[in-house]
FIVOKOL-387935 format. One record per residue (C-alpha): residue number from 1; residue in three letters; x, y, z. Coordinates in Angstrom, 2 decimals. Each point is the difference from the previous one (the first is absolute). Layout:
REM FIVOKOL-387935
R  nr rest      xx      yy      zz
R NUM  ala       X       Y       Z
...
END
This chain:
REM FIVOKOL-387935
R  nr rest      xx      yy      zz
R   1  unk  109.68  -50.33  -31.78
R   2  unk   -1.77   -1.31    3.11
R   3  unk    2.62   -1.44    2.33
R   4  unk   -2.54   -2.53    1.33
R   5  unk   -0.38   -1.63   -3.44
R   6  unk    2.62   -2.33   -1.47
R   7  unk   -1.04   -1.67   -3.24
R   8  unk   -3.48   -1.34    0.66
R   9  unk    0.62   -0.16    3.76
R  10  unk   -1.69    2.56    2.26
R  11  unk    1.45    0.42    3.49
R  12  unk   -1.78    1.45    3.02
R  13  unk    1.33    2.81    2.18
R  14  unk   -0.07   -2.12    3.15
R  15  unk    3.65    0.68    0.84
R  16  unk   -0.50    3.77   -0.24
R  17  unk   -3.15   -0.26    2.08
R  18  unk    1.63   -1.53    3.06
R  19  unk    2.81    2.58   -0.13
R  20  unk   -2.62    2.76   -0.22
R  21  unk   -1.75   -1.43    3.06
R  22  unk    3.25   -0.03    1.98
R  23  unk    0.74    3.60   -1.06
R  24  unk   -3.50    1.12    0.98
R  25  unk    0.28   -1.83    3.33
R  26  unk    3.34    1.69    0.71
R  27  unk   -1.25    3.50   -0.86
R  28  unk   -3.33   -0.37    1.82
R  29  unk    1.35   -1.50    3.24
R  30  unk    3.08    2.24    0.16
R  31  unk   -2.07    3.17   -0.46
R  32  unk   -2.72   -1.17    2.39
R  33  unk    2.28   -0.95    2.89
R  34  unk    2.13    3.10   -0.46
R  35  unk   -3.18    2.11    0.34
R  36  unk   -1.12   -2.00    3.06
R  37  unk    3.37    0.28    1.76
R  38  unk    0.58    3.68   -0.77
R  39  unk   -3.57    1.24    0.43
R  40  unk   -1.56   -2.39    2.46
R  41  unk   -1.18    2.69    2.45
R  42  unk   -1.57    2.10   -2.75
R  43  unk   -1.79   -3.07   -1.39
R  44  unk   -1.52   -0.75    3.41
R  45  unk   -1.14    3.63    0.31
R  46  unk   -1.59   -0.22   -3.44
R  47  unk   -1.90   -3.12    1.10
R  48  unk   -1.37    1.88    3.03
R  49  unk   -0.92    3.03   -2.13
R  50  unk   -1.97   -1.89   -2.65
R  51  unk   -1.05   -3.68    0.04
R  52  unk    0.32   -0.16   -3.79
R  53  unk    3.77   -0.32    0.43
R  54  unk   -0.49   -3.45    1.52
R  55  unk   -0.27   -1.08   -3.63
R  56  unk    3.81    0.18   -0.16
R  57  unk    0.27   -2.87    2.48
R  58  unk   -0.52   -2.30   -3.00
R  59  unk    3.23    1.22   -1.67
R  60  unk    2.37   -2.41    1.87
R  61  unk   -2.27   -2.93   -0.93
R  62  unk    0.14    1.10   -3.64
R  63  unk    3.81   -0.09    0.25
R  64  unk   -0.09   -3.56    1.35
R  65  unk   -2.40   -1.00   -2.79
R  66  unk    2.37    1.37   -2.66
R  67  unk    2.89   -2.00    1.48
R  68  unk   -2.14   -3.16   -0.05
R  69  unk   -0.83    0.63   -3.67
R  70  unk    3.69    0.50   -0.81
R  71  unk    0.92   -3.31    1.69
R  72  unk   -2.82   -1.80   -1.81
R  73  unk    1.03    1.36   -3.42
R  74  unk    3.65   -0.87    0.64
R  75  unk   -0.80   -3.60    0.98
R  76  unk   -2.27   -0.34   -3.05
R  77  unk    2.79    1.16   -2.32
R  78  unk    2.51   -2.53    1.37
R  79  unk   -2.63   -2.77   -0.02
R  80  unk   -1.19    0.37   -3.62
R  81  unk    2.83    1.84   -1.78
R  82  unk   -0.51    1.88   -3.28
R  83  unk   -2.73   -2.24   -1.55
R  84  unk   -0.69    1.95   -3.24
R  85  unk   -3.12   -0.63   -2.07
R  86  unk    0.49   -1.13   -3.60
R  87  unk   -2.34    1.66   -2.50
R  88  unk   -0.97   -2.02   -3.08
R  89  unk   -0.80    1.80   -2.25
R  90  unk    2.24    2.93    0.86
R  91  unk   -1.10    2.69    0.54
R  92  unk   -3.58   -0.67    1.09
R  93  unk   -2.75    1.19   -2.30
R  94  unk   -2.98    2.29    0.50
R  95  unk   -2.79   -1.57   -2.04
R  96  unk    1.88   -3.32    0.01
R  97  unk    1.71   -1.96    2.78
R  98  unk    2.15    0.78    3.00
R  99  unk    1.30   -3.46    0.86
R 100  unk    3.03   -1.78    1.40
R 101  unk    1.20   -1.89    3.03
R 102  unk    1.84    0.31    3.30
R 103  unk    2.34   -2.64    1.45
R 104  unk    0.13   -0.20    3.80
R 105  unk    2.70   -1.70    2.11
R 106  unk   -2.21   -2.43    1.94
R 107  unk   -2.17   -3.02   -0.69
R 108  unk   -3.65    0.35   -0.90
R 109  unk   -1.21   -1.90    3.08
R 110  unk    0.85    3.03    2.17
R 111  unk   -2.46    2.23   -1.87
R 112  unk   -3.02   -0.94   -2.04
R 113  unk   -1.14    3.21   -1.65
R 114  unk    1.09    3.59   -0.62
R 115  unk   -1.95    3.22   -0.51
R 116  unk    1.17    1.89   -3.09
R 117  unk   -1.25    3.48   -0.94
R 118  unk    0.76    2.14   -3.02
R 119  unk   -0.79    3.72    0.40
R 120  unk    0.19    2.94   -2.39
R 121  unk    0.94    3.07    2.06
R 122  unk   -0.25    3.68   -0.88
R 123  unk    2.73    1.92    1.83
R 124  unk    0.12    3.79   -0.08
R 125  unk    1.05    3.10    1.90
R 126  unk   -2.84    1.82    1.74
R 127  unk    0.20    3.67    0.95
R 128  unk   -2.14    1.40    2.80
R 129  unk   -1.15    3.58    0.49
R 130  unk    3.41    0.98    1.40
R 131  unk    1.76   -1.37   -3.11
R 132  unk    1.59   -2.78    2.04
R 133  unk    0.25   -3.16   -2.05
R 134  unk   -0.15   -3.63    1.06
R 135  unk   -0.13   -3.35   -1.77
R 136  unk   -3.35   -1.73   -0.31
R 137  unk   -0.87   -3.42   -1.36
R 138  unk   -3.35   -1.19   -1.31
R 139  unk   -0.66   -3.60   -1.08
R 140  unk   -2.07    0.10   -3.19
R 141  unk   -0.22   -3.76   -0.68
R 142  unk    0.78   -3.20    1.83
R 143  unk   -0.40   -3.72   -0.43
R 144  unk    0.54   -2.50    2.79
R 145  unk    0.31   -3.78   -0.14
R 146  unk    0.91   -2.82    2.38
R 147  unk    2.35   -2.54   -1.59
R 148  unk    1.24   -3.44    1.05
R 149  unk    3.75   -0.62   -0.05
R 150  unk    1.69   -2.67   -2.11
R 151  unk    2.60   -2.11    1.78
R 152  unk    3.44   -0.60   -1.53
R 153  unk    1.99   -2.04    2.52
R 154  unk    1.28    2.37    2.71
R 155  unk   -1.29    3.06   -1.85
R 156  unk   -3.43    1.28   -1.03
R 157  unk   -1.23    1.85   -3.06
R 158  unk   -2.83    2.49   -0.16
R 159  unk   -1.45    0.43   -3.51
R 160  unk   -2.22    3.06   -0.54
R 161  unk   -1.91    1.60   -2.87
R 162  unk   -2.06    3.19   -0.23
R 163  unk   -1.92    1.59   -2.87
R 164  unk    0.08    3.82    0.42
R 165  unk   -2.70    1.75   -2.10
R 166  unk    1.19    1.88   -3.06
R 167  unk   -1.40    3.36    1.16
R 168  unk    2.52    0.29    2.87
R 169  unk    3.23    2.05   -0.14
R 170  unk    3.40   -1.62   -0.56
R 171  unk    3.06    0.39    2.22
R 172  unk    1.40    3.53   -0.16
R 173  unk    3.27    1.63    0.98
R 174  unk    0.05    1.67    3.40
R 175  unk   -1.03    3.67   -0.04
R 176  unk   -2.48    2.25    1.79
R 177  unk   -2.96   -1.95   -1.42
R 178  unk    0.38   -3.58   -1.19
R 179  unk   -1.37   -3.56    0.18
R 180  unk    1.73   -3.19    1.05
R 181  unk   -0.95   -3.64    0.60
R 182  unk    0.60   -1.70    3.33
R 183  unk   -0.22   -3.71    0.74
R 184  unk   -0.22   -1.25    3.58
R 185  unk    0.51   -3.62    0.98
R 186  unk   -1.02   -1.06    3.51
R 187  unk    0.58   -3.51    1.26
R 188  unk   -0.89   -1.04    3.58
R 189  unk    2.76   -2.17    1.48
R 190  unk    1.04   -1.31    3.41
R 191  unk    1.98    2.75    1.72
R 192  unk    0.53    2.82   -2.49
R 193  unk   -2.34    0.40   -2.97
R 194  unk    1.18    0.71   -3.52
R 195  unk   -1.29    3.45   -0.97
R 196  unk    1.68    1.94   -2.81
R 197  unk   -0.86    2.59   -2.61
R 198  unk    1.34    0.24   -3.55
R 199  unk   -0.25    2.93   -2.42
R 200  unk   -0.73   -1.82   -3.27
R 201  unk    0.26    1.58   -3.47
R 202  unk   -3.09   -0.13   -2.23
R 203  unk   -0.39    1.21   -3.59
R 204  unk   -2.81   -0.07   -2.56
R 205  unk   -0.54   -3.46   -1.47
R 206  unk    0.42    0.08   -3.80
R 207  unk   -1.34   -2.57   -2.47
R 208  unk    3.28   -1.92   -0.09
R 209  unk    0.08   -0.26    3.81
R 210  unk   -3.62   -1.20    0.13
R 211  unk    0.72   -2.66   -2.62
R 212  unk    3.13   -1.08    1.90
R 213  unk   -2.06   -0.37    3.16
R 214  unk   -2.33   -2.55   -1.58
R 215  unk    2.32   -2.74    1.22
R 216  unk   -0.89    0.95    3.59
R 217  unk   -3.74   -0.13   -0.56
R 218  unk   -0.43   -3.61    1.16
R 219  unk    2.52    0.16    2.83
R 220  unk   -1.93   -0.41    3.25
R 221  unk    0.98    2.09    3.01
R 222  unk   -1.02   -1.74    3.26
R 223  unk   -2.26    2.82    1.22
R 224  unk   -2.01   -0.60    3.17
R 225  unk   -3.72    0.82   -0.31
R 226  unk   -0.85    3.39    1.48
R 227  unk   -2.81   -1.38    2.13
R 228  unk    2.48   -2.36    1.69
R 229  unk    2.27    2.86    1.09
R 230  unk   -2.27    3.00    0.66
R 231  unk   -2.95   -1.34    1.97
R 232  unk   -2.00    2.92    1.38
R 233  unk    1.00    2.47   -2.71
R 234  unk   -1.83   -1.67   -2.89
R 235  unk   -3.73   -0.22   -0.81
R 236  unk   -2.01   -3.01    1.02
R 237  unk   -1.48   -1.36   -3.25
R 238  unk   -3.05   -2.24   -0.03
R 239  unk   -2.82   -0.93   -2.35
R 240  unk   -3.50    1.36    0.65
R 241  unk   -3.41   -0.56   -1.57
R 242  unk    0.43    3.03   -2.27
R 243  unk    3.73   -0.08   -0.73
R 244  unk    3.32    0.20    1.83
R 245  unk    0.56    1.97    3.19
R 246  unk    3.26    1.78    0.86
R 247  unk    0.05    0.88    3.70
R 248  unk    2.56    2.38    1.53
R 249  unk   -0.47   -0.30    3.75
R 250  unk    0.41    2.37    2.91
R 251  unk    3.51    0.89    1.10
R 252  unk    1.69   -0.87   -3.30
R 253  unk    2.16    3.13    0.36
R 254  unk    0.43   -0.22    3.76
R 255  unk    3.79    0.51   -0.06
R 256  unk   -0.35    3.28   -1.91
R 257  unk   -2.95    1.00    2.18
R 258  unk    1.91   -0.61    3.25
R 259  unk    2.98    2.01   -1.25
R 260  unk   -2.26    2.90   -1.03
R 261  unk   -1.82    0.04    3.33
R 262  unk    3.25   -0.18    2.00
R 263  unk    1.51    2.83   -2.02
R 264  unk   -3.21    2.00    0.35
R 265  unk   -0.02   -0.36    3.78
R 266  unk    3.74    0.76    0.20
R 267  unk   -0.45    3.18   -2.04
R 268  unk   -2.93    1.05    2.20
R 269  unk    1.99   -0.50    3.22
R 270  unk    3.07    1.72   -1.44
R 271  unk   -2.08    2.95   -1.24
R 272  unk   -1.74    0.39    3.36
R 273  unk    3.20    0.19    2.06
R 274  unk    2.00    1.93   -2.60
R 275  unk   -2.46    2.83   -0.61
R 276  unk   -1.00    0.17    3.64
R 277  unk    3.36    1.66    0.66
R 278  unk   -0.87    2.86   -2.38
R 279  unk   -3.47    0.76    1.38
R 280  unk    1.23    2.85    2.20
R 281  unk    2.22    1.56   -2.67
R 282  unk   -2.01   -0.50   -3.23
R 283  unk   -3.45   -1.20    1.12
R 284  unk   -1.96    0.41   -3.25
R 285  unk    2.74   -1.40   -2.26
R 286  unk    0.67   -2.91    2.36
R 287  unk   -3.70   -0.90    0.23
R 288  unk   -0.41    0.20   -3.78
R 289  unk    3.03   -2.19   -0.67
R 290  unk   -1.08   -2.45    2.72
R 291  unk   -3.45   -0.23   -1.63
R 292  unk    1.57   -0.57   -3.43
R 293  unk    2.28   -2.76    1.33
R 294  unk   -2.96   -1.47    1.90
R 295  unk   -2.07   -0.19   -3.20
R 296  unk    2.83   -1.83   -1.77
R 297  unk    0.27   -2.45    2.91
R 298  unk   -3.79   -0.48    0.04
R 299  unk   -0.06   -0.67   -3.75
R 300  unk    2.71   -2.66    0.35
R 301  unk   -1.92   -1.70    2.83
R 302  unk   -3.28    0.09   -1.95
R 303  unk    1.67   -1.49   -3.08
R 304  unk    1.52   -2.73    2.19
R 305  unk   -3.41   -0.80    1.50
R 306  unk   -1.52   -0.11   -3.49
R 307  unk    2.63   -2.46   -1.23
R 308  unk   -0.81   -2.55    2.71
R 309  unk   -3.78    0.49    0.19
R 310  unk   -0.98   -0.40   -3.65
R 311  unk   -0.62   -3.10   -2.08
R 312  unk   -0.54   -0.34   -3.73
R 313  unk   -2.13   -2.62   -1.75
R 314  unk   -0.07   -0.14   -3.80
R 315  unk   -2.23   -2.50   -1.79
R 316  unk    0.66   -0.52   -3.71
R 317  unk   -2.37   -1.95   -2.21
R 318  unk   -1.59   -0.15   -3.44
R 319  unk   -2.34    2.88    0.87
R 320  unk    2.74    2.37    1.16
R 321  unk    1.75    1.09    3.18
R 322  unk   -1.44    0.68    3.44
R 323  unk    2.22    1.82    2.49
R 324  unk   -0.74    0.30    3.71
R 325  unk    2.26    1.87    2.40
R 326  unk   -0.61   -0.05    3.76
R 327  unk    1.43    2.76    2.19
R 328  unk   -0.62   -0.26    3.75
R 329  unk   -2.94   -2.27   -0.76
R 330  unk   -1.59    2.34   -2.58
R 331  unk   -0.46   -1.54   -3.46
R 332  unk    0.46    1.92   -3.27
R 333  unk   -0.93   -1.85   -3.18
R 334  unk    0.52    0.60   -3.72
R 335  unk   -1.16   -2.12   -2.93
R 336  unk    1.40    0.20   -3.56
R 337  unk   -1.67   -1.78   -2.89
R 338  unk    2.29   -2.14   -2.17
R 339  unk   -1.04    1.99   -3.09
R 340  unk    1.49    3.18    1.57
R 341  unk    3.42   -1.46    0.88
R 342  unk    2.85    1.23   -2.20
R 343  unk    2.94   -1.60    1.81
R 344  unk    1.63   -0.69    3.34
R 345  unk    3.33    1.79    0.35
R 346  unk    2.89   -0.34    2.43
R 347  unk    1.25    3.07    1.90
R 348  unk    2.62    0.54    2.68
R 349  unk   -1.89    0.50    3.25
R 350  unk    2.64    0.63    2.67
R 351  unk    3.63   -0.60    0.91
R 352  unk    2.05   -0.16    3.16
R 353  unk    3.67   -0.23    0.90
R 354  unk    1.35   -1.70    3.11
R 355  unk    3.76   -0.15    0.25
R 356  unk    1.29   -1.36   -3.31
R 357  unk   -3.35   -1.48   -1.01
R 358  unk   -2.47    1.79   -2.26
R 359  unk   -3.49   -1.41   -0.50
R 360  unk   -2.51    1.09   -2.64
R 361  unk   -3.70   -0.85    0.03
R 362  unk   -2.38    0.12   -2.94
R 363  unk   -3.74    0.50   -0.37
R 364  unk   -2.39   -0.95   -2.79
R 365  unk   -2.33    2.61   -1.50
R 366  unk   -3.08   -0.92   -2.01
R 367  unk   -0.47    2.45   -2.89
R 368  unk   -3.60    0.68   -1.05
R 369  unk   -1.25    1.18   -3.38
R 370  unk   -0.63    3.52    1.35
R 371  unk    3.64    0.29    1.10
R 372  unk   -0.70   -0.48    3.72
R 373  unk    2.22   -2.37    1.97
R 374  unk   -0.68   -2.04    3.13
R 375  unk    2.55   -1.92    2.05
R 376  unk   -0.61   -3.75   -0.02
R 377  unk    3.23   -1.20    1.68
R 378  unk    2.68    1.42    2.27
R 379  unk    3.10   -1.04    1.95
R 380  unk    1.33   -2.24   -2.79
R 381  unk    3.77   -0.22    0.38
R 382  unk    1.99   -0.17   -3.22
R 383  unk   -0.98    0.63   -3.61
R 384  unk   -0.23   -3.66   -1.03
R 385  unk   -2.39   -0.93    2.82
R 386  unk   -2.20    3.03   -0.74
R 387  unk   -0.12   -1.07   -3.65
R 388  unk   -0.91   -3.53    1.09
R 389  unk   -3.03    1.23    1.98
R 390  unk   -0.97    2.29   -2.90
R 391  unk    0.02   -2.90   -2.46
R 392  unk   -2.04   -2.09    2.43
R 393  unk   -2.64    2.73    0.29
R 394  unk   -0.20    0.47   -3.78
R 395  unk   -0.40   -3.75   -0.52
R 396  unk   -2.91    0.00    2.48
R 397  unk   -1.92    2.31   -2.35
R 398  unk   -0.31   -2.95   -2.38
R 399  unk    1.10   -0.87   -3.50
R 400  unk   -2.81    2.04   -1.58
R 401  unk    0.94    3.24    1.73
R 402  unk    1.22    2.72   -2.32
R 403  unk    1.65    3.21    1.28
R 404  unk   -2.31    3.01   -0.23
R 405  unk    1.07    3.01   -2.01
R 406  unk    1.20    2.99    1.99
R 407  unk   -2.35    2.93   -0.54
R 408  unk    2.11    3.03   -0.93
R 409  unk   -2.93    2.16   -1.13
R 410  unk    0.19    1.80    3.32
R 411  unk    3.68    0.86    0.48
R 412  unk   -0.61    1.47    3.43
R 413  unk   -0.32   -3.56    1.31
R 414  unk    3.69   -0.54   -0.60
R 415  unk    1.22    3.43    1.08
R 416  unk    0.88    1.01    3.51
R 417  unk   -2.55    2.33    1.52
R 418  unk    1.35    3.47    0.78
R 419  unk    0.72    0.86    3.61
R 420  unk   -2.88    2.04    1.47
R 421  unk    0.72    3.69    0.61
R 422  unk   -0.95   -0.24    3.67
R 423  unk    2.53   -2.82    0.48
R 424  unk    2.75    2.08   -1.61
R 425  unk   -0.84    2.94    2.30
R 426  unk    0.01   -2.32    3.02
R 427  unk    3.44   -1.31   -1.00
R 428  unk    1.39    3.53   -0.27
R 429  unk   -1.52    0.94    3.36
R 430  unk    1.61   -3.01    1.67
R 431  unk    3.38    0.75   -1.60
R 432  unk   -0.06    3.60    1.25
R 433  unk   -1.60   -0.76    3.38
R 434  unk    3.30   -0.79    1.71
R 435  unk    1.55    3.24   -1.23
R 436  unk   -3.03    2.01    1.15
R 437  unk    0.00   -1.71    3.41
R 438  unk    3.72    0.74    0.42
R 439  unk   -0.55    3.68   -0.78
R 440  unk   -2.87    0.19    2.52
R 441  unk    2.10   -1.70    2.70
R 442  unk    2.93    2.35   -0.61
R 443  unk   -2.40    2.95    0.15
R 444  unk   -1.38   -1.17    3.34
R 445  unk    3.52   -0.50    1.33
R 446  unk    1.39    3.27   -1.36
R 447  unk    0.33    1.71    3.43
R 448  unk    2.11   -2.86    1.32
R 449  unk    2.08   -0.06   -3.17
R 450  unk    0.55    3.78    0.20
R 451  unk    1.10   -0.25    3.63
R 452  unk    2.39   -2.82   -0.86
R 453  unk    1.59    1.95   -2.89
R 454  unk    0.31    3.11    2.21
R 455  unk    1.82   -1.95    2.70
R 456  unk    2.37   -1.53   -2.53
R 457  unk    0.83    3.43   -1.54
R 458  unk    0.47    1.68    3.34
END
């Protein structure tokens, strides 16, 4: 039985979190300052030997940051207390409703709206080439809403409701590969914000549960319109002479782009200084690895530049869909006749994790009768908002529009094309290139290695 669930109440792990922060702060700072005190001279020599070691100057600041986080989490716990969420129905239902409420110990005039997300997470153990395993998490679905609080005297109540699709997995017991559902509630407040996560149980909704939930159908949740909360991350929609235009402007993913470019430049600088120290000992291997790291850094920078220098304009009307994408001023256009449109589907586009917050973005793909797909929307946060834009686009096709039939006479349209032989050979060459370079370097250095071994033996 989950110790964080009592009846239909689901408690967060906020108390454990602040103790974990204090433990991490103690271990990190104790180890760091012990190393500085006992090995200060050697650390300074290492700095003089290779500038890359100046990276470790950031370690004391990391220790201070962990202490600040621990203090913040501790104050938040004593300010808000346990504050469990109440699920009704319990447990939540995949294919039905995940709904309930949260009572907070302050009046509603201190906070007007909260951001609530429900995420289905796939958690599994990953083994690398050395058979070392580590935990990995992948969000496979997320919905996000902004909700107004209801005031009850000196307390406030947050009512929420989600509708997880029926094709998603239910909550599973912890093992090496399982799924779980996580709800995060964030509420900006004066001083310390309310920010907690809850592991909520979800099961498959049966017919009885769906019938029981009919009484909730007309209950209105005070949800704030997406366009009032996410300005800059939503399409600009306006009527045109030939239909409705959805415009996704430049820089709509600027936060992700900036992070990618900063990481790319950091990797490039790190790789330059790190491998520079091996040039005299293993010149070919060091140059090859530096080039490989440099290509990764360059790819991250190019992707970041692309994210901020492209715009997307999609015009939907009775005649069909016209898509225009501009990249660095260059325009690329595609036109799809309404008679060739099968459907517009929602797909997960990207996800990111910052601290305790996970965000998932969705894209819309237009499916043509020949099986080809083109992207007609991106950077839509949350399943419900993506579905809203999808429905808007479909309605713009007009009442007389009928979905085209998918042509399955040529099955190769729906099959993945095989990887070319030359690409497979190139992959094998790259994988063995480091080993070959290491052998060559060792061969070139064999006289020095032989002399070293002889001195050690003698």
